C-alpha positions as CSV (number, residue, x, y, z in Angstrom):
1,M,-23.4,129.2,84.5
2,Y,-24.0,132.9,83.8
3,I,-23.6,136.3,85.4
4,G,-27.1,137.4,86.2
5,Y,-29.9,138.2,83.8
6,F,-29.4,142.0,84.0
7,H,-25.8,141.8,82.8
8,L,-26.6,139.3,80.2
9,Y,-29.3,141.7,78.9
10,I,-26.8,144.5,78.7
11,I,-24.4,142.3,76.7
12,T,-27.2,141.2,74.4
13,F,-28.2,144.8,73.8
14,I,-24.6,145.8,73.0
15,S,-24.4,142.8,70.7
16,Y,-27.2,144.2,68.5
17,N,-25.5,147.6,68.3
18,K,-21.8,146.7,67.9
19,V,-20.1,144.8,65.2
20,M,-19.3,141.3,66.3
21,N,-15.8,140.1,65.6
22,A,-14.6,136.7,64.6
23,F,-11.1,135.4,63.8
24,D,-10.0,135.8,60.2
25,P,-7.9,132.7,59.2
26,G,-6.5,134.8,56.4
27,R,-4.9,137.4,58.6
28,A,-1.1,137.6,58.6
29,E,0.7,136.0,61.4
30,F,1.8,138.5,64.0
31,A,-0.3,141.3,62.5
32,P,-1.1,143.6,65.4
33,Y,-4.5,144.3,66.8
34,G,-3.3,147.2,68.8
35,F,-5.3,148.5,71.8
36,T,-8.8,147.0,71.5
37,C,-11.8,146.2,73.6
38,E,-14.3,144.3,71.6
39,L,-17.1,141.7,71.6
40,W,-16.3,138.5,69.8
41,N,-18.6,135.6,68.7
42,P,-17.5,132.3,70.0
43,A,-16.3,130.2,67.0
44,Y,-13.9,127.4,66.2
45,M,-10.6,128.8,64.8
46,R,-9.4,127.0,61.7
47,R,-5.8,127.7,62.6
48,P,-3.9,129.2,65.6
49,D,-3.5,133.0,65.9
50,R,-0.4,134.8,67.0
51,H,0.1,138.5,67.7
52,N,2.5,140.2,70.1
53,E,0.0,141.5,72.5
54,I,-1.4,140.6,75.9
55,E,-4.9,139.3,75.4
56,V,-7.6,139.4,78.0
57,N,-10.8,137.3,77.7
58,F,-14.0,137.5,79.8
59,V,-16.8,135.1,79.2
60,T,-20.3,135.8,80.7
61,Q,-21.9,132.5,79.9
62,G,-20.4,129.0,79.2
63,S,-16.7,128.7,78.6
64,L,-14.0,128.7,75.9
65,T,-11.3,126.1,75.5
66,Y,-8.0,127.1,73.8
67,L,-5.1,125.1,72.5
68,L,-2.5,127.4,73.8
69,G,1.1,126.5,73.0
70,G,0.0,122.9,72.3
71,K,-1.8,122.5,75.7
72,L,-5.4,122.9,76.8
73,A,-6.4,126.1,78.6
74,E,-10.0,126.9,79.7
75,V,-11.5,130.4,80.0
76,P,-14.3,129.7,82.6
77,C,-17.4,131.8,83.0
78,G,-17.0,135.0,85.1
79,R,-13.3,134.9,85.6
80,L,-10.9,137.3,83.9
81,C,-8.3,135.4,81.9
82,V,-5.0,136.7,80.5
83,F,-2.4,135.2,78.2
84,W,0.5,136.3,75.9
85,A,-0.9,136.1,72.4
86,S,2.5,135.5,70.8
87,I,1.9,131.9,72.0
88,P,-0.1,130.1,69.3
89,H,-3.7,130.0,70.5
90,Q,-6.7,128.4,68.9
91,I,-10.3,128.0,70.2
92,I,-11.2,124.4,69.8
93,A,-14.4,124.3,72.0
94,F,-17.0,126.6,73.4
95,T,-20.2,125.9,75.4
96,S,-22.3,129.1,74.7
97,D,-23.0,131.3,71.7
98,V,-23.2,134.4,73.9
99,P,-20.5,137.0,72.7
100,Y,-17.5,137.4,75.0
101,H,-15.2,140.3,75.6
102,V,-11.6,140.5,74.2
103,L,-9.0,143.1,75.1
104,T,-5.7,143.3,73.3
105,L,-2.8,145.3,74.8
106,P,0.5,145.7,73.0
107,L,3.3,143.9,74.9
108,A,5.4,147.0,74.9
109,W,2.7,148.9,76.8
110,F,2.2,146.0,79.2
111,L,6.0,145.9,80.0
112,A,6.1,149.6,80.4
113,S,3.4,149.3,83.1
114,R,5.9,147.4,85.2
115,P,3.7,144.4,86.0
116,P,4.6,142.3,89.0
117,E,7.4,139.8,88.4
118,D,5.3,136.7,89.0
119,L,2.6,137.8,86.5
120,L,5.2,138.6,83.9
121,H,7.1,135.4,84.4
122,T,3.9,133.3,84.1
123,L,2.7,135.0,81.0
124,L,6.0,135.1,79.1
125,N,6.4,131.4,79.8
126,G,3.3,130.6,77.9
127,N,0.8,130.1,80.8
128,M,-2.8,131.4,81.0
129,V,-3.6,133.4,84.2
130,A,-7.1,133.4,85.5
131,E,-8.9,135.1,88.4
132,P,-9.1,132.4,91.1
133,S,-12.9,132.7,91.7
134,T,-16.0,134.4,90.4
135,D,-16.2,136.8,93.4
136,R,-15.3,139.7,91.1
137,S,-17.4,138.6,88.1
138,V,-20.2,141.2,88.4
139,L,-17.7,144.1,89.0
140,D,-15.5,142.9,86.1
141,S,-18.5,142.6,83.8
142,A,-19.4,146.2,84.5
143,L,-15.8,147.4,84.1
144,I,-15.3,145.6,80.8
145,Q,-18.6,146.9,79.4
146,Q,-17.5,150.4,80.3
147,W,-14.1,149.9,78.6
148,L,-16.0,148.7,75.5
149,I,-17.9,152.0,75.4
150,D,-14.7,154.0,76.2
151,F,-12.7,152.3,73.4
152,T,-15.5,152.5,70.9
153,D,-16.9,156.0,71.5
154,G,-14.6,157.7,73.9
155,T,-12.2,160.6,73.4
156,D,-8.4,160.1,73.7
157,V,-8.6,161.2,77.3
158,I,-11.3,158.7,78.1
159,R,-9.4,155.9,76.4
160,A,-6.3,156.9,78.4
161,L,-8.4,156.7,81.6
162,A,-9.6,153.2,80.6
163,L,-6.1,152.0,80.0
164,T,-5.2,153.3,83.5
165,E,-8.0,151.2,84.9
166,I,-7.0,148.2,82.9
167,E,-3.4,148.5,84.2
168,A,-4.6,148.6,87.8
169,R,-6.9,145.6,87.2
170,L,-4.0,143.5,85.8
171,H,-1.9,144.5,88.8
172,R,-4.6,143.4,91.1
173,L,-4.9,140.2,89.2
174,A,-1.3,139.5,89.9
175,F,-2.1,139.1,93.6
176,Q,-5.2,137.0,93.1
177,T,-4.2,134.9,90.2
178,A,-4.3,131.2,89.6
179,E,-2.6,129.4,86.7
180,V,-5.1,127.4,84.6
181,S,-4.4,124.2,82.7
182,L,-0.7,125.0,81.9
183,P,1.8,124.0,84.6
184,R,5.2,125.4,84.3
185,S,7.8,123.2,82.8
186,H,11.2,122.5,84.5
187,E,12.8,124.9,82.0
188,S,10.4,127.7,82.8
189,E,11.0,127.2,86.5
190,Q,14.6,128.1,85.9
191,A,13.8,131.1,83.7
192,V,13.8,133.9,86.3
193,I,12.7,137.1,84.8
194,N,14.3,140.0,86.7
195,S,14.1,143.7,86.0
196,T,17.0,143.6,83.6
197,T,15.4,140.8,81.6
198,S,12.1,142.7,81.5
199,R,13.8,145.8,80.2
200,N,15.6,143.8,77.5
201,V,12.4,142.1,76.4
202,E,10.7,145.6,76.3
203,E,13.5,147.0,74.1
204,I,13.3,144.0,71.7
205,T,9.6,144.4,71.5
206,R,9.9,148.1,70.7
207,Y,12.4,147.4,68.0
208,I,10.2,144.8,66.4
209,A,7.2,147.0,66.6
210,G,9.0,149.9,65.0
211,N,10.5,147.8,62.2
212,Y,8.1,145.0,61.5
213,T,7.6,146.1,57.9
214,S,11.3,145.7,57.2
215,A,13.3,142.5,56.7
216,I,14.6,142.4,60.2
217,T,16.7,139.5,61.4
218,V,17.7,137.9,64.7
219,K,21.1,139.5,64.3
220,S,19.7,143.0,63.8
221,I,17.3,142.6,66.7
222,A,20.1,141.5,69.0
223,E,22.4,144.3,67.9
224,S,19.6,146.9,68.6
225,V,19.7,145.9,72.3
226,G,23.4,144.9,72.6
227,L,22.9,141.2,73.1
228,H,24.3,138.1,71.6
229,P,21.8,136.7,69.0
230,N,21.6,133.3,70.7
231,Y,20.8,135.0,74.1
232,A,18.3,137.3,72.4
233,M,16.5,134.3,70.9
234,E,16.5,132.4,74.2
235,L,15.2,135.5,76.1
236,F,12.4,136.3,73.7
């Protein structure tokens, strides 16, 4: 399955003009990617990756299969897929060599965008979220190609506009979403994430992001947000 010859041609053209990314197994765990919109080569990952960002994948031909938090999750062709990348994730299968798009968005930014509760709950409980059909595949392909250009060659103003579009697209996804491969556990059904919880998670994330080069502890993180260490661990 693929998204039209014209769009595939554009992606192939970009592939020859942009550096292709691939997972570096030597990178430090939880090393941030930051705000990125890039093309990646499908490849087996020798170990799981973890980084405290929301990751968006969009495949234009074939599919990817992740081991996400110990369970299988598929990124099908033409359907925007999102997951929380702090969950260990590792590509274990792919069905096409055509480069795919990857967006990484710091969790603090995502939380500040006030995503709908259902989307936040699903992602923070380790589930992959996917567009339920390919009806928007051509539009999403064009959007992501524009974001790639904006992030690579755009000014600060253009990149800010792209982030506004990404925020709106993720909010739209919340109303059209389907969970893929990873059903909620009994425990996650009970983990209702309300606005207070969301704010606490955001504060914890901001503290970690601002102090990740220091020897921070669970106790120091909990104290920074006025929570008991055990509750902070359970929450995050």
